[in-house]
C-alpha positions in Angstrom: 72.3 79.6 110.4 73.9 81.6 107.5 72.0 84.4 106.1 70.9 84.2 102.5 72.8 86.3 100.0 70.6 89.3 98.8 69.7 89.2 95.1 68.8 91.8 92.5 65.1 90.9 93.2 65.6 91.7 96.8 66.9 95.2 96.0 64.0 95.7 93.5 61.4 94.8 96.1 62.9 97.0 98.8 63.3 99.9 96.5 59.9 99.2 94.9 61.1 99.2 91.4 61.6 96.6 88.8 64.7 94.5 88.5 65.4 96.1 85.0 65.4 99.5 86.7 68.0 98.2 89.3 70.1 96.8 86.5 70.0 100.1 84.6 71.0 102.1 87.8 74.0 99.8 88.1 75.1 99.6 84.5 73.8 103.0 83.1 73.1 105.3 85.8 72.6 108.2 83.4 69.4 106.6 82.2 67.8 106.4 85.5 66.2 109.5 87.4 68.6 110.6 90.2 66.0 110.1 92.9 65.3 106.7 91.8 68.9 105.7 91.7 69.4 107.2 95.1 66.5 104.9 96.4 68.1 101.9 94.7 71.5 102.7 96.2 69.9 103.0 99.7 68.3 99.7 99.3 71.7 98.2 98.2 73.5 99.6 101.3 70.7 98.2 103.6 70.8 94.8 102.2 74.5 94.5 101.6 73.9 93.5 98.1 77.0 93.0 95.9 76.4 93.0 92.2 77.7 89.8 90.4 80.2 91.0 87.9 80.0 88.1 85.5 76.2 88.4 85.4 76.2 92.2 84.8 78.9 91.7 82.1 76.7 89.2 80.2 73.6 91.5 80.6 75.2 94.6 79.5 78.0 93.3 77.4 80.3 95.4 79.5 82.5 94.7 82.7 82.4 98.3 84.0 86.2 98.3 84.0 88.9 100.4 82.5 92.5 99.3 82.3 95.5 101.6 82.7 99.1 100.8 82.3 101.8 103.3 83.6 105.7 103.0 83.4 106.0 103.0 87.2 103.8 103.5 90.3 106.4 105.2 92.4 106.2 108.5 90.6 103.8 111.0 92.2 102.9 112.4 88.8 101.5 109.2 87.6 99.8 108.7 90.9 98.1 112.0 90.6 96.7 111.4 87.2 95.6 107.8 88.2 93.7 109.3 91.2 91.9 111.8 89.1 91.2 109.1 86.4 89.8 106.7 89.0 87.6 109.5 90.5 86.2 110.3 87.2 85.4 106.7 86.3 83.8 106.1 89.7 81.3 108.7 89.1 80.1 106.5 86.2 80.3 103.3 88.2 83.5 102.1 86.5 86.4 100.4 88.3 90.0 101.0 87.3 92.5 98.2 86.9 96.1 99.4 87.1 99.2 97.8 85.8 102.9 98.8 85.7 105.2 98.3 82.7 108.5 99.1 84.3 109.3 101.1 81.0 109.4 97.8 79.1 107.4 97.7 76.0 107.4 93.8 76.2 105.9 94.0 79.7 103.5 96.6 78.7 102.2 94.3 75.7 101.9 91.3 78.3 99.8 93.6 80.6 97.6 94.9 77.7 96.8 91.3 76.7 96.1 90.5 80.3 93.6 93.4 80.8 92.0 92.6 77.4 91.4 89.0 78.6 89.5 90.4 81.5 87.0 92.1 79.3 87.9 95.6 80.0 85.8 98.4 78.2 88.6 100.9 77.6 92.3 101.4 78.2 94.8 104.2 79.0 98.4 104.1 78.1 101.4 106.5 78.6 103.1 108.1 75.7 103.1 107.0 72.0 106.1 104.6 72.0 104.6 101.0 72.3 105.2 97.5 71.1 103.8 97.1 67.6 101.3 94.5 68.7 99.7 96.6 71.4 97.3 98.7 69.2 96.6 95.6 67.0 95.5 93.8 70.1 93.3 96.8 71.3 91.7 97.3 68.0 90.7 93.6 67.6 88.7 94.1 70.9 87.1 97.3 69.5 87.4 99.3 72.7 88.3 103.0 73.1 91.8 103.8 74.2 93.9 107.0 74.9 97.6 108.0 75.2 98.4 110.3 78.2 101.5 112.5 78.6 101.7 112.9 75.0 100.3 115.3 72.4 100.7 115.6 68.7 98.3 117.0 66.2 99.3 114.4 63.9 98.9 111.5 66.2 97.2 108.3 64.8 95.6 107.7 68.2 93.7 109.7 70.8 96.0 111.6 73.0 95.8 113.9 76.0 98.9 115.7 77.1 101.4 118.3 76.3 104.1 119.0 73.7 107.4 117.8 75.2 109.5 119.4 72.5 107.9 122.8 73.3 108.5 122.1 77.1 112.2 121.5 76.4 112.4 124.6 74.4 111.0 126.6 77.3 113.5 125.3 79.7 116.3 126.2 77.3 115.0 129.5 76.4 114.7 130.6 80.1 118.2 129.7 80.9 119.4 131.3 77.6 117.6 134.5 78.7 119.6 134.5 81.9 122.8 134.3 79.8 123.8 130.8 80.3 125.9 129.1 77.4 127.4 126.2 79.4 124.6 123.5 79.7 124.3 119.9 81.2 121.4 117.5 81.3 120.5 114.8 83.7 117.8 112.8 82.1 115.8 109.6 82.8 116.8 106.6 80.5 115.5 107.5 77.1 115.1 103.9 75.7 111.3 103.3 75.6 110.6 106.8 77.0 109.5 109.0 74.1 108.7 111.9 76.5 112.3 112.1 77.8 113.5 111.9 74.2 111.3 114.8 73.0 112.2 117.0 75.9 115.8 116.7 75.3 115.2 117.2 71.5 113.4 120.4 72.2 116.2 121.7 74.5 118.8 120.8 71.8 116.8 122.5 69.2 116.6 125.8 71.3 120.4 125.6 71.9 121.1 125.1 68.3 119.0 128.1 67.4 121.2 130.2 69.7 124.3 128.9 68.1 125.2 126.4 70.9 125.7 122.7 71.1 125.1 120.1 73.7 127.9 117.4 73.5 126.9 113.8 74.5 129.3 113.8 77.5 127.2 116.7 79.0 124.1 114.4 78.9 123.7 111.8 81.7 120.9 109.2 81.6 119.8 107.5 84.9 116.9 106.1 86.8 114.7 108.6 88.4 115.9 108.7 92.0 117.5 111.3 94.3 120.5 109.1 94.6 121.0 108.9 90.9 120.5 112.6 90.3 123.1 113.4 93.1 125.6 111.0 91.3 124.9 112.4 87.9 125.6 116.0 89.2 129.1 115.0 90.5 129.8 113.1 87.3 128.8 116.1 85.2 130.9 118.7 87.1 133.8 116.4 87.5 134.1 116.4 83.6 132.8 119.9 83.0 133.3 122.4 86.0 132.4 125.2 83.5 128.6 124.1 83.5 126.4 126.8 84.8 123.0 125.4 84.1 121.6 121.9 84.5 118.1 120.6 83.1 116.9 117.7 85.0 114.4 115.1 83.7 112.1 115.4 86.7 111.9 117.0 90.1 113.4 113.9 91.9 116.4 114.1 89.7 116.7 117.8 90.5 116.5 117.1 94.2 119.5 114.9 93.8 121.3 117.6 91.8 120.6 120.1 94.5 122.0 117.8 97.2 125.1 117.2 95.0 125.6 120.9 94.6 125.4 121.4 98.3 127.9 118.7 98.9 130.4 120.5 96.4 129.5 123.8 98.2 128.2 125.2 95.0 125.7 127.9 95.7 122.3 127.5 93.9 121.4 129.7 91.9 124.4 132.1 92.4 126.8 129.6 90.9 124.7 127.0 89.3 121.1 127.1 87.9 118.9 123.9 88.2 115.6 123.3 86.6 113.2 120.3 87.3 110.2 118.9 85.6 106.7 118.0 86.9 106.2 120.5 89.6 105.7 118.0 92.5 103.8 119.5 95.4 106.8 119.5 97.8 109.1 121.3 95.4 107.6 124.8 96.0 108.6 124.5 99.7 112.3 123.7 99.3 114.9 126.3 100.0 115.8 127.3 97.5 112.4 126.6 95.8 112.8 124.7 92.4 112.2 126.1 89.0 110.3 123.5 87.1 107.8 122.6 84.4 104.3 122.1 85.6 103.0 118.7 84.3 99.2 118.9 84.0 98.8 115.3 85.3 95.6 115.9 87.3 93.8 117.5 84.3 95.0 114.5 82.1 93.3 112.0 84.5 90.1 114.1 84.4 90.0 114.4 80.6 90.9 110.7 80.1 88.0 109.5 82.3 85.5 111.9 80.4 86.9 110.8 77.0 86.6 107.0 77.7 83.1 107.3 79.2 81.9 109.3 76.3 83.2 106.8 73.8 81.7 103.9 75.6 78.3 105.5 76.0 78.4 106.6 72.3 79.8 103.2 71.3 82.4 104.7 69.0 86.1 105.4 68.9 86.3 108.8 67.6 89.9 110.1 67.7 90.5 113.2 69.8 93.7 115.0 70.4 93.8 117.4 73.3 96.7 119.6 74.2 97.3 121.0 77.7 99.8 123.5 78.6 102.8 122.7 80.5 103.9 126.1 82.0 107.4 127.0 83.3 107.3 127.8 87.0 110.1 130.2 87.7 111.3 130.0 91.4 114.6 130.3 93.2 117.1 127.9 91.6 117.6 129.8 88.4 119.3 133.2 88.0 121.5 135.1 85.7 124.9 133.5 84.7 127.6 134.1 87.4 130.4 136.5 86.2 
């Protein structure tokens, strides 16, 4: 004979509390004493009770879910932020629903509408470049939202990230200080990617201040892959063998550039300096170790979880703009310009 599915009442009886206390522990644990919540969770585990999502949503007017849409899930930097976001949300009994836009603003809009139809309580997006209807749809549902990987003191929306123009300038200034004047750039596709555009903008501004220019044929856009970074390095140096410094859109492209330099028997950094972006964990263990910008992705995830939970609990959508530092990590792939 099949066992009866345990109910909320069964949990309440086993924990010797009221059903209302069990409900509060599940939906608003901060309003229940920790020892009582622990007792309830022990009863839930012993009985194998699974809360009914629809019933909980009706009772609390919340689904205990947060949506997040990232451009791609095969980038470790986004994965790190999502992991920390989920960890922070889990502590407040929230579940994360994740979607991937593939750097398409139309696909992102479709995913936003899909998540909103599931009654999410808040949403996380990447960057500030979105379909015009995205924020209209979010605001109609009156839920908190935040843009990650982007910071501007003048942003219309809540944002947690770093200044990409400033980061681009840091890269350029480091290479300029080493005496480089012949630059190349291997960038991700800039269409629908405001972060890539702003980094390049910052690098170009620093070069212009130094009296240098960066012609279009010294900028190659491609997919974020080792293979594409390798091909871009060859393409750049076939046209401009005089280039002595290359800034890459992320560490994966920089890995490709390093492999391309090795194929051409170009010594890094003695003959060619290469800079990445993101500071992936493995990058420090390369030989030579990669000079790169540290993207504070883990902290972004932590702060995003904290922000959304606070907004939900306070039942408001106060605009907050938080700037994190993206530091330049100088390692072994940059050196003074060769004589």
